[in-house]
C-alpha positions as a printed Julia matrix, in Angstrom:
457×3 Matrix{Float64}:
 132.32  112.71  -162.19
 131.98  112.41  -165.93
 132.36  109.18  -167.88
 135.78  108.6   -169.55
 134.08  108.27  -172.95
 132.66  111.77  -172.59
 136.08  113.2   -171.7
 137.61  111.53  -174.76
 134.86  112.86  -177.0
 134.85  116.56  -176.15
 137.64  117.4   -173.69
 137.68  119.09  -170.29
 137.45  122.69  -171.53
 134.33  122.08  -173.57
 132.7   120.19  -170.71
 133.39  123.11  -168.36
 131.92  125.53  -170.92
 128.75  123.48  -171.27
 128.48  123.12  -167.49
 128.75  126.87  -167.0
 126.22  127.64  -169.73
 123.78  125.12  -168.32
 124.18  126.23  -164.72
 123.8   129.93  -165.46
 120.97  129.25  -167.88
 119.06  127.11  -165.39
 119.21  129.76  -162.68
 118.22  132.5   -165.15
 115.17  130.55  -166.3
 114.17  129.61  -162.75
 114.41  133.11  -161.3
 112.91  134.97  -164.25
 109.85  132.75  -164.58
 109.39  132.24  -160.83
 109.64  135.92  -159.96
 107.28  136.92  -162.78
 104.62  134.53  -161.5
 105.31  135.48  -157.88
 104.57  139.09  -158.78
 101.28  137.96  -160.3
 100.4   136.04  -157.11
 101.1   139.11  -154.97
  98.7   141.15  -157.06
  96.08  138.43  -156.68
  96.72  138.37  -152.9
  97.86  134.77  -153.03
 101.04  133.17  -151.6
 104.1   133.7   -153.8
 105.13  130.07  -153.4
 102.22  129.11  -155.61
 103.75  131.22  -158.36
 107.09  129.47  -157.89
 105.4   126.09  -158.04
 103.49  127.01  -161.2
 106.76  128.29  -162.68
 108.24  124.84  -162.18
 105.24  123.26  -163.87
 105.59  125.62  -166.86
 109.29  124.97  -167.43
 109.36  121.34  -166.33
 107.91  117.98  -167.35
 104.39  119.34  -167.9
 105.53  122.42  -169.82
 108.58  123.49  -171.81
 111.09  120.81  -170.65
 113.74  123.42  -169.81
 114.33  122.15  -166.25
 114.04  118.38  -165.96
 115.2   116.23  -163.04
 117.0   113.16  -164.46
 114.45  110.88  -162.76
 111.7   112.44  -164.88
 112.75  110.33  -167.91
 111.64  113.02  -170.36
 113.36  114.64  -173.32
 115.0   118.02  -172.76
 113.92  120.99  -174.87
 115.66  120.55  -178.23
 116.02  124.3   -178.84
 117.93  124.64  -175.56
 120.18  121.69  -176.4
 120.94  123.1   -179.87
 121.66  126.59  -178.49
 124.05  125.42  -175.75
 125.67  122.9   -178.12
 126.34  125.54  -180.78
 127.83  127.93  -178.21
 130.22  125.27  -176.86
 130.9   123.47  -180.13
 129.51  120.09  -179.04
 126.57  117.92  -180.08
 123.12  118.25  -178.46
 123.47  114.65  -177.23
 126.62  115.61  -175.35
 124.85  118.61  -173.8
 122.06  116.33  -172.59
 124.59  113.99  -170.98
 126.4   116.84  -169.23
 123.04  118.24  -168.11
 122.22  114.98  -166.34
 125.67  114.71  -164.75
 125.62  118.31  -163.45
 122.02  118.38  -162.18
 122.9   117.34  -158.57
 124.45  120.79  -158.0
 121.03  122.37  -158.61
 119.41  119.86  -156.27
 121.98  120.73  -153.58
 121.0   124.4   -153.88
 117.33  123.43  -153.54
 118.07  121.41  -150.39
 119.88  124.4   -148.88
 116.76  126.46  -149.61
 114.6   123.89  -147.82
 116.79  123.97  -144.72
 116.9   127.77  -144.71
 113.11  127.92  -145.02
 112.56  125.53  -142.11
 115.17  127.39  -140.07
 113.27  130.64  -140.66
 109.98  128.92  -139.74
 111.48  127.88  -136.41
 112.85  131.37  -135.79
 109.4   132.87  -136.29
 107.75  130.51  -133.79
 107.12  132.81  -130.83
 106.34  130.17  -128.21
 106.0   132.56  -125.25
 103.13  134.48  -126.84
 101.17  131.27  -127.3
 101.13  130.06  -123.71
  97.87  131.88  -122.91
  95.98  129.65  -125.34
  98.25  126.64  -124.91
  95.58  124.15  -123.86
  93.18  125.0   -126.67
  96.0   125.21  -129.23
  97.36  121.82  -128.18
  93.95  120.18  -128.49
  93.34  121.76  -131.9
  96.81  120.77  -133.07
  96.53  117.14  -131.97
  93.1   116.75  -133.54
  94.21  118.56  -136.69
  97.14  116.14  -137.02
  95.48  112.86  -136.08
  92.25  113.21  -138.1
  93.77  113.98  -141.54
  96.63  111.56  -140.94
  94.42  108.63  -139.9
  91.63  109.24  -142.42
  94.04  109.91  -145.29
  96.27  106.92  -144.62
  93.39  104.49  -144.02
  91.41  105.72  -147.03
  94.35  105.43  -149.42
  95.36  102.03  -148.1
  91.94  100.37  -147.84
  89.86  102.18  -150.45
  92.44  102.89  -153.16
  94.92  100.09  -152.38
  97.91  102.43  -152.25
 100.99  100.7   -150.75
 101.47  101.35  -147.05
 104.52  103.65  -147.12
 103.13  106.02  -149.79
  99.75  105.99  -148.02
 101.36  106.91  -144.68
 103.42  109.63  -146.34
 100.39  111.11  -148.09
  98.54  111.07  -144.77
 101.49  112.82  -143.13
 101.49  115.5   -145.85
  98.03  116.6   -144.65
  99.03  117.16  -141.02
 100.84  120.49  -141.22
  99.38  124.01  -141.34
 100.95  127.0   -143.09
 101.62  129.59  -140.37
 102.5   132.26  -142.92
  99.26  132.12  -144.91
  96.99  131.98  -141.88
  98.86  134.74  -140.05
  98.72  136.93  -143.15
  94.94  136.61  -143.5
  94.27  137.13  -139.79
  96.63  140.11  -139.81
  94.86  141.75  -142.74
  91.5   141.3   -141.01
  92.83  142.56  -137.63
  92.1   139.22  -135.94
  95.65  138.03  -135.33
  95.67  138.96  -131.63
  92.22  137.55  -130.9
  91.72  134.27  -129.06
  90.89  132.57  -132.37
  93.96  134.0   -134.06
  96.34  133.03  -131.27
  94.78  129.57  -130.96
  95.31  128.95  -134.66
  98.88  130.27  -134.65
  99.75  128.19  -131.59
  98.18  125.08  -133.1
  99.96  125.73  -136.4
 103.33  125.87  -134.63
 102.58  122.57  -132.9
 101.31  121.1   -136.17
 104.63  121.92  -137.79
 106.49  120.21  -134.95
 104.24  117.12  -135.0
 104.19  117.0   -138.79
 107.94  117.3   -139.22
 108.47  114.6   -136.58
 106.08  112.31  -138.49
 107.85  113.24  -141.72
 111.27  112.42  -140.26
 110.05  109.04  -139.05
 108.29  108.12  -142.32
 111.23  109.11  -144.54
 113.66  107.19  -142.32
 111.47  104.09  -142.35
 110.96  104.33  -146.11
 114.73  104.35  -146.56
 115.0   101.06  -144.66
 111.92   99.6   -146.33
 110.85   97.99  -143.06
 107.68   98.7   -141.1
 108.17   97.1   -137.69
 107.24   98.18  -134.18
 110.82   98.31  -132.89
 112.28  100.75  -135.47
 109.12  102.89  -135.34
 109.27  103.25  -131.55
 112.99  103.94  -131.7
 112.58  106.7   -134.28
 109.56  108.23  -132.54
 111.46  108.25  -129.25
 114.52  109.79  -130.92
 112.37  112.45  -132.59
 110.53  113.22  -129.34
 113.79  113.56  -127.39
 115.31  115.66  -130.16
 112.35  118.08  -130.2
 112.19  118.18  -126.39
 115.88  119.07  -126.19
 115.38  121.74  -128.87
 112.48  123.26  -126.91
 114.55  123.17  -123.72
 117.47  124.85  -125.46
 115.11  127.47  -126.89
 114.58  128.54  -123.26
 118.16  128.2   -122.03
 120.72  128.41  -124.87
 119.99  131.92  -126.15
 122.2   133.76  -123.58
 125.24  131.65  -124.47
 124.64  132.16  -128.19
 124.2   135.91  -127.69
 127.4   136.07  -125.61
 129.4   134.47  -128.43
 127.75  136.57  -131.15
 128.38  139.83  -129.26
 132.11  139.12  -129.39
 132.32  138.47  -133.11
 133.47  141.36  -135.27
 133.94  140.0   -138.8
 131.23  140.98  -141.32
 128.4   138.48  -141.7
 128.73  137.19  -138.16
 124.96  136.95  -137.63
 124.14  134.77  -140.62
 127.29  132.64  -140.22
 126.64  131.97  -136.53
 123.02  131.14  -137.29
 124.01  128.71  -140.02
 126.58  127.06  -137.75
 123.73  126.2   -135.37
 121.62  125.13  -138.36
 124.35  122.85  -139.68
 125.04  121.36  -136.26
 121.35  120.53  -135.7
 120.99  119.01  -139.18
 124.12  116.92  -138.57
 122.83  115.63  -135.23
 119.39  114.83  -136.68
 120.93  112.8   -139.51
 123.37  111.12  -137.13
 120.56  109.72  -134.96
 118.57  108.52  -137.97
 116.14  111.43  -138.42
 115.57  113.75  -141.35
 117.84  116.82  -141.56
 114.69  118.9   -142.12
 113.77  118.3   -138.48
 117.2   119.56  -137.45
 116.75  122.74  -139.49
 113.41  123.48  -137.82
 114.87  122.7   -134.38
 117.75  125.1   -135.01
 115.26  127.9   -135.59
 113.39  127.02  -132.4
 116.62  127.08  -130.39
 117.5   130.58  -131.61
 113.94  131.97  -131.48
 114.55  133.45  -128.0
 117.84  135.14  -128.92
 118.03  138.91  -128.7
 119.48  138.74  -132.22
 116.5   136.81  -133.63
 115.27  139.72  -135.76
 118.76  140.23  -137.19
 119.06  136.53  -137.96
 115.67  136.57  -139.66
 116.65  139.55  -141.8
 119.9   137.88  -142.82
 118.25  134.55  -143.64
 115.29  135.91  -145.62
 117.34  136.83  -148.73
 118.81  133.32  -148.74
 115.33  131.85  -148.48
 114.12  134.11  -151.31
 116.89  132.74  -153.54
 117.35  129.12  -152.57
 113.81  128.21  -151.5
 112.65  129.5   -154.88
 114.85  126.85  -156.49
 113.37  124.22  -154.16
 109.76  125.01  -155.05
 110.48  125.35  -158.77
 112.17  121.94  -158.79
 109.1   120.43  -157.13
 106.9   121.86  -159.86
 109.32  120.86  -162.62
 109.09  117.18  -161.67
 105.29  117.07  -161.63
 103.6   115.55  -164.65
 100.11  117.01  -164.46
  99.04  115.09  -167.54
  98.16  112.27  -165.13
  95.31  114.52  -163.95
  93.77  114.86  -167.42
  90.12  113.73  -166.95
  89.75  112.94  -170.66
  92.14  110.03  -170.25
  90.24  107.13  -168.63
  93.46  105.86  -167.04
  93.74  109.08  -165.04
  90.3   109.07  -163.46
  91.28  107.02  -160.44
  94.05  109.52  -159.71
  91.55  112.37  -159.87
  89.28  110.56  -157.45
  92.27  110.14  -155.1
  93.01  113.87  -155.39
  89.41  114.79  -154.54
  89.48  112.35  -151.62
  92.7   113.91  -150.23
  91.29  117.42  -150.63
  88.05  116.48  -148.83
  89.93  114.8   -145.95
  92.36  117.73  -145.74
  89.48  120.21  -145.35
  87.23  118.16  -143.07
  90.07  117.06  -140.79
  91.22  120.6   -140.04
  87.78  122.21  -139.85
  86.67  119.52  -137.38
  89.62  120.46  -135.18
  87.87  123.78  -134.51
  85.25  121.91  -132.47
  87.73  119.73  -130.57
  88.6   121.98  -127.61
  86.78  123.13  -124.49
  86.42  126.82  -123.75
  84.39  128.73  -121.18
  84.49  131.78  -123.44
  82.71  132.22  -126.72
  84.92  131.52  -129.7
  84.31  131.3   -133.42
  85.08  127.64  -133.96
  84.55  127.78  -137.72
  87.23  130.46  -137.97
  89.63  128.3   -135.93
  89.0   125.31  -138.2
  89.35  127.29  -141.42
  92.5   128.94  -140.09
  94.09  125.49  -139.76
  93.26  124.5   -143.33
  96.01  125.88  -145.62
  99.02  123.6   -146.16
 100.97  126.1   -148.26
 104.76  125.91  -148.18
 104.74  123.24  -145.46
 102.71  120.86  -147.62
 105.05  121.53  -150.52
 108.05  120.74  -148.3
 106.45  117.37  -147.54
 105.8   116.8   -151.23
 109.37  117.69  -152.17
 110.9   115.38  -149.6
 108.6   112.56  -150.67
 109.66  113.06  -154.29
 113.36  113.15  -153.39
 113.02  109.99  -151.31
 111.26  108.16  -154.15
 108.29  107.28  -151.95
 105.48  108.62  -154.11
 104.13  107.53  -157.49
 103.53  110.2   -160.13
  99.7   110.16  -159.74
  99.99  110.37  -155.95
 102.46  113.27  -156.22
  99.98  115.12  -158.43
  97.11  114.31  -156.04
  99.05  115.71  -153.05
  99.91  118.8   -155.09
  96.25  119.42  -155.9
  95.38  118.97  -152.21
  98.02  121.55  -151.23
  96.93  124.02  -153.91
  93.24  123.53  -153.11
  93.57  124.13  -149.36
  95.95  127.05  -149.92
  93.61  128.81  -152.34
  90.39  128.06  -150.46
  91.5   128.95  -146.92
  92.0   132.71  -147.44
  88.72  132.99  -149.35
  86.69  131.05  -146.79
  88.29  132.89  -143.86
  87.36  136.23  -145.37
  83.78  135.01  -145.83
  83.59  133.64  -142.28
  84.91  136.88  -140.79
  83.07  139.28  -143.09
  80.15  139.73  -140.71
  82.15  139.69  -137.48
  82.83  142.97  -135.69
  86.56  143.68  -135.46
  87.49  144.05  -131.77
  89.09  147.34  -130.74
  91.37  145.46  -128.37
  91.63  141.68  -128.08
  94.51  140.4   -126.0
  95.71  136.84  -126.5
  94.55  135.78  -123.06
  90.98  136.31  -124.16
  90.14  138.75  -121.33
  88.36  141.07  -123.72
  84.66  140.48  -124.07
  84.05  140.59  -127.8
  81.3   139.44  -130.14
  81.59  136.34  -132.27
  79.24  134.59  -134.62
  79.82  130.98  -133.64
  79.7   130.26  -129.95
  81.36  127.31  -128.31
């Protein structure tokens, strides 16, 4: 809704023209820059989301000021304002005002991308295949969540005097593991179906569940501004029940969903039916006081056993490619990396915080590789390194923290550097750790194959 003074100044038609130019221009800039850098990441054998994040940095607060969230309190690129203003016949100041008023539509697109991404993550969680290593995976997951969370939160709060809510959120951002990055590296090295590979994938799935539950609780508590035992227990119980019901439905609801979907004939029935479940789960999560992100992930879990899962995945992936790109670019656009400039004495504490988070993020996950009992020889270093990358999951945490206004600018940048550091280092260290290990000719997930490893339990 635009201010009456703006309507009197330029008129409805000119406002609509400026809106259209800005909206189309924003998407053009986002997709052109993001896809160019994503192509570069592919050629460097790195995750494409890093390219999208760097694209946001280049066109956002740190770079060209083409895409600026209103909360950034920075000046928009003057060349862009002059160009749009001359095309619509209005002043650059008016363009800047309309830009701010119309920005929520771009944020809504980004949020849709986040939900689609988490929905796809849930769909790709093949729980049945992980039962053979369930005990080890559970132990690794719990350790890999508790250690980074406790060490990160306590260190920020006691050593760096970060307020409690931001400290808890930063600790929570280190709990998750990127399934996609780890699975990609293990797949390339032919170790995905080994005991180590399946343990890591199973633990990563559980990490996502635990991490998103923690995220939902922290964001909800931050909204209330109250840290008391009663609300915490209530939210944790609600989250636990919600996830338990989702896991139960993932075993039982698929036949009913498939029966309905088999009787639909209109084009697009697969993606529409999937998004109905997604929307319903997000609605229920919000209604009981949790984060909608948890509902999106739960929706994917519920449909992961459907016979139409592959079709749903294929229909959702193009939406993720479009809308999640906007989400990651907006994260990067809001980050002011000048706070990490070591030449500025005021920034040095923030750099120390970033190094602390990176060290805790690495140590906490690597230590998880030694946390389980196994009668068979396993490469525990590989398990620990496989749990290390935060990737897109860490960026999801960062984005939600930014949207909720929980994090300060230096802490946002520190979490970003932690995510980037673990995401870059994990593939390199995994390749080094596995370089001297003989690739098994056949290694079932149940570990029945007798195969060589370097690091014995």
